[in-house]
N, C-alpha and C positions, 0 to 999 in steps of 0.2 A: 626576499629570500634571507636566512637570516646568516649575519656574518662569523665568519671564523672567526674562533674565539681562542686568544694571550689567556691564559690560565696566567692568576695573582702569582705563585710564587714562580715561573716563569720567567711573568715580564718584571717583578725583582729583578730577580739575576740578571737580564738583559741589561736592566737601569745599571746597576751598583758595575756592571762589566762595562757598560759604554761609560760610565764616571770615573775608572781606575780603580774601583774598592773591594772586588774580587779576590784579586792576588795578595798575599801578605804583604808589606811596604820594605821588601828586601831590594837588594839591587843600588848601582850607582847614580848617583843624583845631582852631578854636577854637570856642567858643557856639553857636551850632545846629547848624552841622558837626559838633562833637566829640561833642554830643547823639546826633545820628541814627549817629552810627560807633557808639557806645554801647548805644543802643538795637538797631541792627541785630547787635550781637553777644551782646546780649544780658546782658552783665556782664563785667566786666574785676577778674580776681586783685587783691587788694592783698597788696602782702608787705614787707616790712620792709629787707630782704637788697639792699647799693647798689655790688654791685662794680664796675659801668658804670654802673647808675642804676636804682631800682627799677621791681621788677617790671611794674608796672601803667605805669608810662611806656612803657618797651622794647616792651612790649606793643601801646599805642597807636601809636608812631612808627615801628613796623613797617609801619604801615597810612597813615599818612601823615607822608614825611618831613618836613614842617614842624613836626610837634608838639614843643614843648617843657614842661617841667613846670610850668609856672605858667600852663599853661591850662586847666587842670584845678578847681583851687582855688576860680573862682567860679562853678564848677559846684555845687560842692559845698557849698561854705562862704558863698556872696554867695544864688546864684540857688533853691539846692536844690534844682532840676532831677534830682538824681543822690542815693540816698543811699547809706550803708553797710551790709551785712548780710552772710550765711552765703548762698552756693551751695555749693558742694563746699570750699570753701575760703571766708572773707576776701572779700571782691567788693566794687567800685562798682558799684550798681543802678539803671537810671533806674526814680524816684520813683511814675511813671506806674503799675509794677508792685507800688507800693507795696501796694497791697489784698491781693493775690494774694498775699503775703507774713503776712497775717492766721492764711493754714493753720500755716505753720513755726513764726508767736508761740506759737500756743496747741498746738500738737505738742511746742515747747523748754518750757511751763511744764512740763506734764508729764511728760518725760523729765530736762526740768535738774534739778532739783527732785531727784527720784528718786538719778541719777548722783550732785547733788555734796554731796551728805548725808554720803554716803562716801567720795567722793574730797578733796573740800576740808576745810577747818578747821571748827570746830562756831559755828556762830554767823551763818551770815552770811543765814542767813530772817528770823530778828531785825529787818537790817539795812533789809530793801526798805521797807518804808512810811517805814522816817522817812527813807532815803537819800532816796525821792523825794519826800516834804516838804519834806527840805531844799533841792533844786537844784531844786523847783517857787517857794520860797519865794527862795534867794538867786540862782539862775539857773546858768550850766554848771559842770562841775566833774572833774575831771578823778580818775584814782585817786591822784594825790599828793593832792590836796587832801581828802582825807576818810580815816575810820579815823583819826582824830585818837586816842594811845593803846593803838591795837591793835599786837603785836606784828608787826616786817615780816620775808619769809621771804628767800629767795635771791631773787625775784622772777620764776623759772619760774610756771609754769600749773600745775602739782604747789603752788603752794604762796603760793596769793593769801592776803593777809586777809583778814575775812569781811567790810570795805565792799566792795576792788577785788572782790569773787566777788559784792558786790548788785548793786553798779555792771553788771560783765558781764551778770549777770541779768537783770534789768531793760533793757537793749539786747537782745539774746537774745531776748526775749520782748513787745517794740515797745512799752514807755513811755519809753524812754530811746533819743536819736537822737545820735550823730555832728553836732556841727553844727561843729566846728571839729578841726583837728588844729596841734599847735604841736612842731616839732619831733620829730613823726609819733609825739607822746601825744596820744591820743583824750579830747577832752571832749562828757560828755555832757551832753545838756540835754532838758528833757520835750518829745515828740515831736509832740506839738499848737503847739509855741509853734514850732518849726524847722522846719517841712513845712506845704504851702498845703492848707488844711482839703479843696479841693476835692480835689487829686488822691487823700489818705488817708484823705477821708472815706466812700466806698462800701463795703458789707459783703455781696461774694459767699457767698453758704453753699460748702459743701465740694466738691458736685458744679461748680460753676461753676468754682472756679479748680484742680480738680482738670483740666477741659478746657482751659480756661484753659491750662495751666502744661504741660500734654503738645502741643496745636497748638504753643504759640511753640517748646518743643523741636523740636517737630518740622522747622519752619519753617524753624529753623536748624540742623540736621544732614543735612536734605535727604533720611536715609535711617538707619534704626535698628531694631535691635530694641528690646522694650521695657522691657529693663533697662537701653539706653543712653539714653532719654528718661527716664526714672525718674532717671536717674544725675546729666541733664544742670543741671537746678536743685535737684538732692539735697531734692525737698521731698514730693512723690507717694513712696508707696510700690513698690514694683517688682510688687506684685499690682495695683495701684488700677494702672499705668501697661496692664498687660496688661489688664484690663478695656475700659479702653478703648483700644487697638489694637485689640479684635474687638468693638468697637462705629464706630468713626471713619469708616468708608468705605475704609479702605487697600487699595492691593494690595500680594502678597507678592511676593519679588524675591529671588533670589540675589546677592548681589553679590562678583565675582571680587575676591579677594588676588592682593598680586601676585605670591605664589607660585604662582597656579592656582587655587587652593580656591578653595572658596566660602566662606560664610556667609549663614544666612538673612536678610533684613531685611523692617522694612513699610517700606512709600514712598505719599506720595500716584500716583493715577494720573496720568498724563502724564511723567515722572520718567524712563524711555527716551528720550525724545523732547527733554529739555530741552539745548537747546542750550549748553550752560554755556562762558564766555569761556576759550579760550587763556591758559594763564599766561602774566605777563610773566619773560622771562627773566632778569630782573634775580636780582643776589645780594642774599638780606637773611638778615642777624643776627637772629634770633627769641631772646626769653626761652623757657627749660624750663617758665614759667608762662601760655605763649601757650595761647589756647585754641584752639589748632589741634591742641594736644600733653597739652591738660586729660587725656583718656582715652587713655594710652599703648597698651594692647592696638590700639585701633580703628585709632588711627597709626599703627601699625609694619603691621597686614595689609595698609593700602592702599598704605604707602609702604615697608615692605621694610628701613627702618634696620635696622641690627646691633648699634650702641652703644646704650646702655642713658644715655639726657637724665635725670640724676636729680642733686640734688644734693650728696651727695660723690662723685666719680668717683677709686675706691683707685688708679688707673693714671695718674692724674694727677698727679704728684709735683711738687704748686706747693709754693711758700715763702707762697702769701696764696689769697683765692681761695674759695669757696662753691660754683660749682656752672661746669657749661659750657654755652657758647651753640650750640644746634643754627644749621646754616645752609641753608637755604632756597635753590635757580636752577631758576625753573621748576615743573615738576612732580615735583622731590626734592628731598627731603633729601641734601642731598651732605658733611654732614661737621659736626664741631663744633669750638668754636673758645674757647680758655681766655685772658681779657684782664680787663685791670684799670685804670679809671682811676684815676692815682693823681695827682690834683689838686696838691696840695702841689709836684711836680716839673711841673706843665704835660704830662703825659703819658698817654698810650695806650699802655697795656705789655703786647704780646700774646705770650705764654710759652708757647703750647700749640695745637697744630692737629693735629686726626684725618680724615680725606677718610676717607667710607661707602669701604665695598669697590666698586672699579668704579671710581669717578670718579678720573681722575685731573686732575693741575696744570696743567695746560694754559695759554698762554700767556692763552688770556679768559679762562681761569676765573678767574685770577692776576691780571689785571685788574681784574677784577667786585670781585676780594675786596677792593684795596687802593683802592679807590673807597669801598666799603662802611664799612668800616675809616677811612677820613677823615671820612666822615658820621657814622660812628658818632662820633668823637671830638668833633665838632662839637657835637653831642649833646649828649656827657658834660663841653663846657665847657673843654674840654684842645684845643692846639694842634697836637701832635706825636704822631703813632704810632710806638712803638720796639718794632720785631721782634725776638725771640730770632734770634741767625742760624743757631742750629743748625737753626730751622724752613725754610730756604732757597730765604726769599719776597722 
Protein backbone atom coordinates (compact mmCIF):
# COMPACT_ATOMS: atom_id res chain seq x y z
CA UNK A 1 0.00 0.00 0.00
CA UNK A 2 1.29 3.41 -0.96
CA UNK A 3 2.17 5.72 1.90
CA UNK A 4 0.74 9.24 2.29
CA UNK A 5 2.93 11.82 0.55
CA UNK A 6 4.17 15.08 2.02
CA UNK A 7 4.80 17.28 -1.00
CA UNK A 8 8.09 19.12 -1.22
CA UNK A 9 6.75 22.66 -0.90
CA UNK A 10 4.70 21.67 2.14
CA UNK A 11 7.69 19.81 3.64
CA UNK A 12 9.92 22.85 3.22
CA UNK A 13 7.35 25.10 4.85
CA UNK A 14 7.12 22.76 7.86
CA UNK A 15 10.91 22.45 8.00
CA UNK A 16 11.45 26.22 8.05
CA UNK A 17 8.66 26.77 10.56
CA UNK A 18 10.12 24.15 12.93
CA UNK A 19 13.51 25.85 12.66
CA UNK A 20 11.93 29.28 13.31
CA UNK A 21 12.90 30.63 9.90
CA UNK A 22 9.41 31.21 8.48
CA UNK A 23 8.45 34.40 10.26
CA UNK A 24 10.19 37.72 9.74
CA UNK A 25 12.90 38.10 12.43
CA UNK A 26 11.03 40.67 14.49
CA UNK A 27 10.34 40.89 18.21
CA UNK A 28 12.21 40.96 21.51
CA UNK A 29 15.50 39.15 21.83
CA UNK A 30 16.58 39.14 25.44
CA UNK A 31 15.63 37.58 28.77
CA UNK A 32 12.64 35.26 28.70
CA UNK A 33 12.03 35.89 25.00
CA UNK A 34 15.54 34.71 24.13
CA UNK A 35 15.23 31.69 26.42
CA UNK A 36 11.92 30.78 24.77
CA UNK A 37 13.55 31.04 21.34
CA UNK A 38 16.41 28.71 22.30
CA UNK A 39 14.00 26.31 23.99
CA UNK A 40 11.93 26.09 20.82
CA UNK A 41 15.06 25.40 18.78
CA UNK A 42 16.29 22.90 21.36
CA UNK A 43 19.92 23.99 21.25
CA UNK A 44 22.26 26.47 19.61
CA UNK A 45 25.68 25.29 18.49
CA UNK A 46 28.61 27.16 20.03
CA UNK A 47 31.63 27.90 17.88
CA UNK A 48 34.64 30.14 18.39
CA UNK A 49 35.12 31.18 14.75
CA UNK A 50 34.28 34.86 14.45
CA UNK A 51 34.59 35.82 10.78
CA UNK A 52 31.62 38.15 11.25
CA UNK A 53 30.45 37.06 14.69
CA UNK A 54 30.53 33.74 16.52
CA UNK A 55 28.20 31.08 15.15
CA UNK A 56 25.79 30.99 18.11
CA UNK A 57 25.25 34.73 17.83
CA UNK A 58 24.71 34.49 14.06
CA UNK A 59 22.14 31.73 14.60
CA UNK A 60 20.14 33.82 17.06
CA UNK A 61 20.39 37.01 14.97
CA UNK A 62 18.92 35.19 11.96
CA UNK A 63 15.73 34.68 13.98
CA UNK A 64 15.64 37.97 15.88
CA UNK A 65 17.20 40.93 14.11
CA UNK A 66 17.35 42.90 17.37
CA UNK A 67 19.54 40.23 19.01
CA UNK A 68 23.01 41.25 20.16
CA UNK A 69 25.73 39.03 21.70
CA UNK A 70 25.42 40.77 25.07
CA UNK A 71 21.89 39.34 25.40
CA UNK A 72 23.10 35.75 25.80
CA UNK A 73 25.55 36.05 28.69
CA UNK A 74 22.96 36.83 31.41
CA UNK A 75 21.09 33.59 30.68
CA UNK A 76 24.31 31.58 30.80
CA UNK A 77 26.30 33.31 33.52
CA UNK A 78 23.77 35.00 35.83
CA UNK A 79 20.39 33.25 35.62
CA UNK A 80 21.97 29.94 34.46
CA UNK A 81 18.73 29.13 32.65
CA UNK A 82 21.01 27.84 29.90
CA UNK A 83 23.99 25.53 30.22
CA UNK A 84 26.76 24.48 27.86
CA UNK A 85 27.19 20.87 26.88
CA UNK A 86 27.10 18.59 23.85
CA UNK A 87 24.50 17.65 21.29
CA UNK A 88 26.16 16.77 17.97
CA UNK A 89 28.70 19.41 18.98
CA UNK A 90 29.26 21.91 21.80
CA UNK A 91 25.96 23.74 22.31
CA UNK A 92 23.93 26.07 24.50
CA UNK A 93 20.98 24.12 25.95
CA UNK A 94 18.05 25.08 28.23
CA UNK A 95 18.82 24.04 31.81
CA UNK A 96 15.29 22.63 32.05
CA UNK A 97 16.60 19.82 29.82
CA UNK A 98 19.50 19.02 32.19
CA UNK A 99 17.96 15.93 33.86
CA UNK A 100 17.85 14.13 30.51
CA UNK A 101 21.52 14.92 29.87
CA UNK A 102 22.32 12.61 32.79
CA UNK A 103 21.92 9.76 30.31
CA UNK A 104 24.67 11.36 28.22
CA UNK A 105 26.86 11.93 31.30
CA UNK A 106 26.67 8.27 32.22
CA UNK A 107 27.40 7.10 28.70
CA UNK A 108 30.23 9.60 28.22
CA UNK A 109 31.83 8.56 31.51
CA UNK A 110 32.30 5.05 30.23
CA UNK A 111 33.21 5.96 26.65
CA UNK A 112 35.63 8.79 27.38
CA UNK A 113 37.63 6.92 29.99
CA UNK A 114 38.16 4.12 27.52
CA UNK A 115 38.96 6.36 24.55
CA UNK A 116 41.03 8.98 26.30
CA UNK A 117 43.34 6.41 27.88
CA UNK A 118 44.78 5.92 24.42
CA UNK A 119 44.02 9.29 22.82
CA UNK A 120 45.35 11.61 25.54
CA UNK A 121 48.47 11.86 27.60
CA UNK A 122 48.71 9.42 30.48
CA UNK A 123 47.72 10.54 33.95
CA UNK A 124 44.42 12.33 33.51
CA UNK A 125 42.44 9.78 35.52
CA UNK A 126 44.65 10.38 38.55
CA UNK A 127 43.80 14.10 38.35
CA UNK A 128 40.02 13.76 38.27
CA UNK A 129 39.22 13.47 41.99
CA UNK A 130 41.83 15.95 43.20
CA UNK A 131 40.77 18.50 40.60
CA UNK A 132 37.10 18.19 41.54
CA UNK A 133 38.04 18.67 45.21
CA UNK A 134 40.20 21.70 44.36
CA UNK A 135 37.42 23.44 42.42
CA UNK A 136 34.89 22.63 45.13
CA UNK A 137 37.19 24.31 47.65
CA UNK A 138 38.61 27.21 45.64
CA UNK A 139 35.96 28.00 43.01
CA UNK A 140 35.81 28.07 39.23
CA UNK A 141 38.95 27.29 37.21
CA UNK A 142 39.95 27.43 33.58
CA UNK A 143 42.42 25.06 32.00
CA UNK A 144 45.08 27.76 32.42
CA UNK A 145 44.52 27.71 36.19
CA UNK A 146 45.29 24.02 36.66
CA UNK A 147 48.06 21.62 35.83
CA UNK A 148 50.94 23.55 37.41
CA UNK A 149 54.17 21.85 36.45
CA UNK A 150 52.55 19.73 33.75
CA UNK A 151 54.05 19.93 30.29
CA UNK A 152 51.98 22.10 27.96
CA UNK A 153 51.59 20.88 24.40
CA UNK A 154 50.42 22.53 21.23
CA UNK A 155 47.01 23.34 22.66
CA UNK A 156 45.26 21.11 20.14
CA UNK A 157 42.53 18.76 21.33
CA UNK A 158 44.91 15.82 20.87
CA UNK A 159 47.60 17.29 23.15
CA UNK A 160 45.94 18.50 26.34
CA UNK A 161 47.92 18.34 29.55
CA UNK A 162 46.46 15.80 32.05
CA UNK A 163 44.62 18.36 34.19
CA UNK A 164 43.00 19.94 31.10
CA UNK A 165 41.81 16.47 30.09
CA UNK A 166 40.48 15.89 33.61
CA UNK A 167 38.60 19.22 33.48
CA UNK A 168 36.97 18.30 30.18
CA UNK A 169 36.14 14.83 31.48
CA UNK A 170 34.46 16.25 34.60
CA UNK A 171 32.48 18.67 32.40
CA UNK A 172 31.44 16.04 29.88
CA UNK A 173 30.27 13.74 32.69
CA UNK A 174 28.26 16.43 34.48
CA UNK A 175 30.36 16.92 37.63
CA UNK A 176 31.42 20.38 36.46
CA UNK A 177 29.52 23.06 34.55
CA UNK A 178 30.80 26.01 32.53
CA UNK A 179 30.00 28.89 34.87
CA UNK A 180 31.30 31.70 32.64
CA UNK A 181 33.60 32.54 29.74
CA UNK A 182 36.32 35.15 29.56
CA UNK A 183 37.58 35.89 26.03
CA UNK A 184 35.79 32.68 25.12
CA UNK A 185 37.88 30.69 27.65
CA UNK A 186 35.71 28.35 29.72
CA UNK A 187 35.67 28.50 33.51
CA UNK A 188 34.35 25.37 35.22
CA UNK A 189 32.68 25.08 38.61
CA UNK A 190 30.92 22.34 40.55
CA UNK A 191 27.55 21.82 38.89
CA UNK A 192 25.51 21.99 42.11
CA UNK A 193 27.00 25.41 42.84
CA UNK A 194 26.09 26.81 39.42
CA UNK A 195 22.70 25.43 38.39
CA UNK A 196 19.37 25.63 40.21
CA UNK A 197 18.92 22.44 42.22
CA UNK A 198 15.21 22.31 41.38
CA UNK A 199 16.07 22.12 37.68
CA UNK A 200 18.87 19.58 37.90
CA UNK A 201 17.65 17.33 40.74
CA UNK A 202 15.16 15.06 38.89
CA UNK A 203 16.54 11.60 38.15
CA UNK A 204 14.63 10.20 35.15
CA UNK A 205 15.39 6.61 34.35
CA UNK A 206 16.84 5.62 30.99
CA UNK A 207 13.46 4.81 29.44
CA UNK A 208 11.99 8.17 30.50
CA UNK A 209 14.93 10.08 29.03
CA UNK A 210 14.86 8.16 25.76
CA UNK A 211 11.14 8.87 25.44
CA UNK A 212 11.61 12.57 26.24
CA UNK A 213 14.57 12.98 23.89
CA UNK A 214 12.85 11.25 20.98
CA UNK A 215 9.61 13.18 21.49
CA UNK A 216 11.49 16.48 21.74
CA UNK A 217 13.45 15.70 18.58
CA UNK A 218 10.29 14.82 16.65
CA UNK A 219 8.61 18.03 17.82
CA UNK A 220 11.50 20.06 16.40
CA UNK A 221 11.94 18.10 13.18
CA UNK A 222 8.30 17.64 12.18
CA UNK A 223 9.10 14.49 10.18
CA UNK A 224 12.18 12.30 10.39
CA UNK A 225 13.67 8.86 10.09
CA UNK A 226 14.65 7.07 13.29
CA UNK A 227 18.30 7.85 12.50
CA UNK A 228 17.52 11.57 12.17
CA UNK A 229 15.74 11.46 15.52
CA UNK A 230 18.77 9.80 17.14
CA UNK A 231 21.14 12.28 15.55
CA UNK A 232 19.21 15.36 16.70
CA UNK A 233 20.52 15.32 20.29
CA UNK A 234 23.16 12.62 19.67
CA UNK A 235 22.33 10.92 22.97
CA UNK A 236 19.96 8.04 22.22
CA UNK A 237 21.33 5.29 20.01
CA UNK A 238 19.98 4.55 16.57
CA UNK A 239 18.60 1.24 17.85
CA UNK A 240 16.80 3.00 20.72
CA UNK A 241 15.31 5.57 18.34
CA UNK A 242 14.16 2.83 15.98
CA UNK A 243 12.42 1.00 18.83
CA UNK A 244 10.84 4.25 20.04
CA UNK A 245 9.46 5.00 16.57
CA UNK A 246 7.85 1.56 16.44
CA UNK A 247 6.03 2.17 19.73
CA UNK A 248 5.25 5.90 19.69
CA UNK A 249 2.03 5.85 17.68
CA UNK A 250 3.57 7.67 14.72
CA UNK A 251 2.52 7.38 11.09
CA UNK A 252 4.82 6.64 8.17
CA UNK A 253 4.87 8.99 5.18
CA UNK A 254 6.87 9.56 2.01
CA UNK A 255 8.52 12.98 1.97
CA UNK A 256 9.08 14.39 -1.50
CA UNK A 257 12.51 15.81 -2.19
CA UNK A 258 13.10 18.78 -4.44
CA UNK A 259 14.13 16.37 -7.21
CA UNK A 260 10.85 14.45 -7.02
CA UNK A 261 12.26 11.42 -5.22
CA UNK A 262 10.82 10.18 -1.94
CA UNK A 263 12.26 9.31 1.45
CA UNK A 264 10.28 7.44 4.07
CA UNK A 265 9.86 9.20 7.40
CA UNK A 266 7.90 9.07 10.62
CA UNK A 267 5.59 11.89 11.67
CA UNK A 268 2.76 12.63 14.05
CA UNK A 269 -0.76 12.07 12.79
CA UNK A 270 -2.06 15.25 11.21
CA UNK A 271 1.19 16.33 9.57
CA UNK A 272 -0.42 16.33 6.10
CA UNK A 273 -3.11 18.75 7.27
CA UNK A 274 -0.68 21.02 9.11
CA UNK A 275 -0.94 24.59 7.82
CA UNK A 276 2.64 25.79 8.07
CA UNK A 277 2.96 29.56 7.54
CA UNK A 278 4.28 30.87 4.26
CA UNK A 279 7.95 31.79 4.76
CA UNK A 280 8.86 35.46 4.72
CA UNK A 281 10.36 36.71 1.46
CA UNK A 282 13.10 38.49 3.37
CA UNK A 283 16.63 37.46 2.42
CA UNK A 284 18.63 36.26 5.42
CA UNK A 285 22.29 35.38 5.78
CA UNK A 286 22.72 32.28 7.95
CA UNK A 287 25.58 30.72 9.82
CA UNK A 288 26.76 27.47 8.18
CA UNK A 289 26.29 25.99 11.68
CA UNK A 290 22.60 26.94 11.71
CA UNK A 291 20.34 24.21 13.19
CA UNK A 292 18.46 24.07 9.89
CA UNK A 293 21.69 23.05 8.16
CA UNK A 294 23.10 20.74 10.85
CA UNK A 295 21.92 17.69 8.90
CA UNK A 296 23.36 18.59 5.50
CA UNK A 297 21.84 15.60 3.68
CA UNK A 298 18.35 16.30 5.01
CA UNK A 299 18.51 19.98 4.06
CA UNK A 300 19.87 19.16 0.62
CA UNK A 301 17.10 16.65 -0.10
CA UNK A 302 14.49 19.28 0.68
CA UNK A 303 16.10 22.37 -0.84
CA UNK A 304 18.34 20.96 -3.54
CA UNK A 305 21.27 23.34 -3.14
CA UNK A 306 24.24 22.31 -5.21
CA UNK A 307 27.05 24.02 -3.33
CA UNK A 308 28.78 22.62 -0.27
CA UNK A 309 28.19 24.43 3.00
CA UNK A 310 31.43 23.54 4.66
CA UNK A 311 34.12 25.19 6.73
CA UNK A 312 36.80 25.62 4.02
CA UNK A 313 35.60 25.97 0.45
CA UNK A 314 38.47 25.18 -1.95
CA UNK A 315 37.20 27.20 -4.90
CA UNK A 316 36.75 30.34 -2.78
CA UNK A 317 40.28 31.73 -3.01
CA UNK A 318 40.16 34.15 -0.12
CA UNK A 319 42.83 36.04 1.73
CA UNK A 320 40.98 35.38 4.96
CA UNK A 321 37.88 33.75 6.30
CA UNK A 322 36.93 30.32 7.51
CA UNK A 323 33.62 29.60 5.85
CA UNK A 324 31.03 31.05 3.55
CA UNK A 325 27.55 32.03 4.63
CA UNK A 326 24.37 30.51 3.12
CA UNK A 327 21.64 32.90 2.02
CA UNK A 328 17.97 32.03 2.57
CA UNK A 329 15.16 33.80 0.70
CA UNK A 330 11.60 32.62 1.19
CA UNK A 331 11.70 28.83 1.03
CA UNK A 332 14.92 28.62 -1.00
CA UNK A 333 18.63 28.61 -0.28
CA UNK A 334 19.65 31.02 -3.01
CA UNK A 335 23.42 31.19 -2.69
CA UNK A 336 26.41 31.80 -0.47
CA UNK A 337 28.49 34.83 0.38
CA UNK A 338 32.02 35.33 1.69
CA UNK A 339 32.51 38.26 4.04
CA UNK A 340 34.46 39.34 7.07
CA UNK A 341 34.06 42.07 9.66
CA UNK A 342 37.29 44.07 9.68
CA UNK A 343 36.66 45.97 12.88
CA UNK A 344 39.95 47.86 12.88
CA UNK A 345 38.91 49.31 9.51
CA UNK A 346 35.23 49.67 10.52
CA UNK A 347 34.05 47.69 7.46
CA UNK A 348 32.22 44.55 6.48
CA UNK A 349 34.31 43.33 3.55
CA UNK A 350 32.45 41.22 0.99
CA UNK A 351 34.81 39.30 -1.31
CA UNK A 352 32.80 36.44 -2.77
CA UNK A 353 29.26 35.66 -3.93
CA UNK A 354 27.95 32.50 -5.55
CA UNK A 355 24.30 32.29 -6.64
CA UNK A 356 22.63 28.91 -6.57
CA UNK A 357 21.76 27.40 -9.95
CA UNK A 358 18.70 29.04 -11.42
CA UNK A 359 18.89 32.05 -9.08
CA UNK A 360 19.25 35.36 -10.91
CA UNK A 361 20.60 38.59 -9.46
CA UNK A 362 17.36 40.49 -10.08
CA UNK A 363 17.12 44.12 -8.90
CA UNK A 364 14.66 43.08 -6.17
CA UNK A 365 16.96 40.31 -4.92
CA UNK A 366 19.97 42.61 -4.92
CA UNK A 367 18.00 45.22 -2.95
CA UNK A 368 17.24 42.54 -0.35
CA UNK A 369 20.87 41.48 -0.24
CA UNK A 370 22.13 45.03 0.26
CA UNK A 371 19.59 45.58 3.03
CA UNK A 372 20.71 42.37 4.76
CA UNK A 373 24.38 43.30 4.44
CA UNK A 374 23.63 46.64 6.10
CA UNK A 375 21.91 44.79 8.94
CA UNK A 376 24.81 42.35 9.30
CA UNK A 377 27.26 45.25 9.42
CA UNK A 378 25.33 46.88 12.26
CA UNK A 379 25.21 43.55 14.07
CA UNK A 380 28.99 43.15 13.66
CA UNK A 381 29.57 46.66 14.98
CA UNK A 382 30.97 48.19 11.79
CA UNK A 383 29.56 51.11 9.87
CA UNK A 384 30.36 50.45 6.21
CA UNK A 385 29.85 47.60 3.74
CA UNK A 386 32.65 47.31 1.17
CA UNK A 387 31.93 44.97 -1.76
CA UNK A 388 34.58 43.76 -4.18
CA UNK A 389 33.78 45.55 -7.53
CA UNK A 390 34.37 42.27 -9.38
CA UNK A 391 31.15 40.91 -7.87
CA UNK A 392 29.04 43.42 -9.81
CA UNK A 393 26.87 44.33 -6.85
